[in-house]
C-alpha positions as CSV (number, residue, x, y, z in Angstrom):
1,M,0.0,0.0,0.0
2,A,1.3,3.5,-0.9
3,S,1.9,5.8,1.9
4,T,0.4,9.3,2.0
5,E,3.8,10.8,0.9
6,D,3.8,8.6,-2.3
7,K,0.5,9.9,-3.6
8,I,0.2,12.6,-6.3
9,P,-1.5,15.7,-5.0
10,T,-5.0,16.2,-6.3
11,Q,-4.1,19.7,-7.7
12,A,-1.2,18.2,-9.7
13,V,-3.7,15.8,-11.4
14,F,-6.1,18.6,-12.1
15,S,-3.3,20.8,-13.5
16,A,-2.1,18.0,-15.7
17,R,-5.6,17.4,-17.0
18,A,-6.0,21.1,-17.8
19,E,-2.6,21.1,-19.7
20,V,-3.6,18.0,-21.7
21,H,-6.9,19.6,-22.6
22,A,-5.0,22.8,-23.8
23,V,-2.9,20.7,-26.3
24,K,-3.9,21.9,-29.8
25,V,-5.4,19.6,-32.5
26,S,-5.5,20.7,-36.1
27,E,-8.8,20.6,-38.0
28,A,-7.2,18.0,-40.3
29,L,-6.6,15.6,-37.4
30,E,-10.0,16.2,-36.0
31,A,-11.5,15.3,-39.4
32,Y,-9.3,12.2,-39.4
33,Y,-10.7,11.1,-36.0
34,V,-14.2,11.4,-37.3
35,A,-13.3,9.6,-40.6
36,V,-11.7,6.7,-38.7
37,V,-14.7,6.1,-36.5
38,A,-17.0,6.5,-39.4
39,A,-15.1,3.8,-41.2
40,T,-16.0,1.4,-38.4
41,R,-19.7,2.5,-38.3
42,R,-20.2,2.4,-42.1
43,P,-17.6,-0.1,-43.3
44,G,-19.6,-0.8,-46.5
45,D,-18.7,2.7,-47.7
46,Y,-15.0,1.8,-47.9
47,Q,-13.0,-0.5,-50.1
48,G,-11.5,-3.7,-48.9
49,D,-12.7,-6.2,-46.3
50,L,-14.0,-3.8,-43.6
51,K,-17.7,-4.6,-44.4
52,K,-17.0,-8.3,-44.1
53,W,-14.9,-8.0,-40.9
54,I,-16.8,-5.5,-38.8
55,Q,-20.2,-6.5,-37.2
56,Y,-20.4,-3.5,-34.9
57,G,-18.3,-0.4,-35.1
58,A,-17.0,2.1,-32.5
59,S,-19.5,4.5,-30.9
60,P,-18.9,8.3,-31.1
61,R,-17.0,7.9,-27.8
62,G,-14.2,6.3,-30.0
63,T,-13.7,9.7,-31.5
64,L,-13.4,11.3,-28.0
65,A,-11.0,8.6,-27.0
66,L,-8.7,9.3,-30.0
67,D,-8.8,13.0,-29.3
68,R,-8.0,12.7,-25.6
69,A,-5.4,10.0,-25.9
70,S,-3.6,11.8,-28.7
71,R,-3.5,15.0,-26.7
72,A,-2.2,13.1,-23.7
73,R,0.6,11.5,-25.7
74,A,1.6,14.8,-27.2
75,W,1.7,16.4,-23.7
76,L,3.8,13.5,-22.4
77,E,6.2,14.0,-25.3
78,G,6.5,17.7,-24.3
79,R,4.5,19.2,-27.2
80,D,1.6,21.7,-27.2
81,H,0.2,20.2,-30.4
82,V,-0.9,16.7,-31.6
83,L,1.0,15.1,-34.5
84,P,-0.2,12.2,-36.7
85,E,2.3,10.0,-34.9
86,D,0.5,10.6,-31.7
87,V,-2.8,9.4,-33.2
88,H,-1.1,6.3,-34.7
89,A,0.5,5.5,-31.3
90,V,-2.8,5.4,-29.5
91,I,-5.3,4.3,-32.2
92,H,-5.1,0.6,-31.4
93,A,-5.6,1.1,-27.7
94,C,-8.5,3.5,-28.4
95,L,-10.4,1.3,-30.9
96,R,-9.6,-2.4,-30.7
97,H,-12.0,-3.0,-27.8
98,R,-14.7,-0.9,-29.4
99,L,-15.1,-3.2,-32.4
100,I,-17.1,-6.4,-32.6
101,L,-15.7,-8.5,-35.4
102,S,-17.9,-10.6,-37.6
103,Y,-17.9,-14.4,-37.7
104,E,-16.0,-14.2,-41.0
105,A,-13.2,-12.2,-39.5
106,N,-12.9,-14.6,-36.6
107,A,-13.0,-17.6,-39.0
108,E,-10.3,-16.0,-41.1
109,G,-8.2,-15.3,-38.0
110,V,-8.3,-11.6,-38.5
111,T,-7.3,-9.7,-35.4
112,H,-8.7,-6.5,-34.0
113,D,-5.4,-4.8,-34.6
114,A,-5.5,-5.8,-38.3
115,V,-8.9,-4.4,-38.6
116,V,-7.8,-1.2,-36.9
117,D,-4.9,-1.0,-39.4
118,E,-7.4,-1.2,-42.2
119,V,-9.7,1.4,-40.6
120,R,-6.8,3.7,-40.1
121,A,-5.9,3.5,-43.8
122,A,-9.6,4.0,-44.8
123,G,-9.9,7.0,-42.5
124,L,-6.8,8.6,-43.9
125,R,-8.0,8.2,-47.5
126,A,-11.4,9.6,-46.5
127,S,-10.0,12.6,-44.6
128,L,-7.6,13.4,-47.5
129,M,-10.4,13.2,-50.1
130,N,-12.6,15.6,-48.0
131,R,-9.8,18.2,-47.8
132,N,-9.7,18.6,-51.6
């Protein structure tokens, strides 16, 4: 059991949370978050095997998780802005447990991480197409 001296002061936690919330996210990355989660919710709109692999996609909270985790990673790296590498570093942890894979995906041995990789690529293509 941790002693009282080992605990982080409450104000330090609140301050850190405020600093993470202040980390900036570009509109392009925000659009990418939405596109990635949309690819899980409407997999038939995208090329490849997503429609076959995803039975149920991520809820809108998946978008919030990507945003908050990406900001936290950027803050931990000492930056005041999110980079695409921050999103890529947290995307599997944010989404893998939010997807219910289909029978076909399970039968083919497709992992949640493989599906997230496909979703990441589909979201990138969609967000780039919407910028033009």
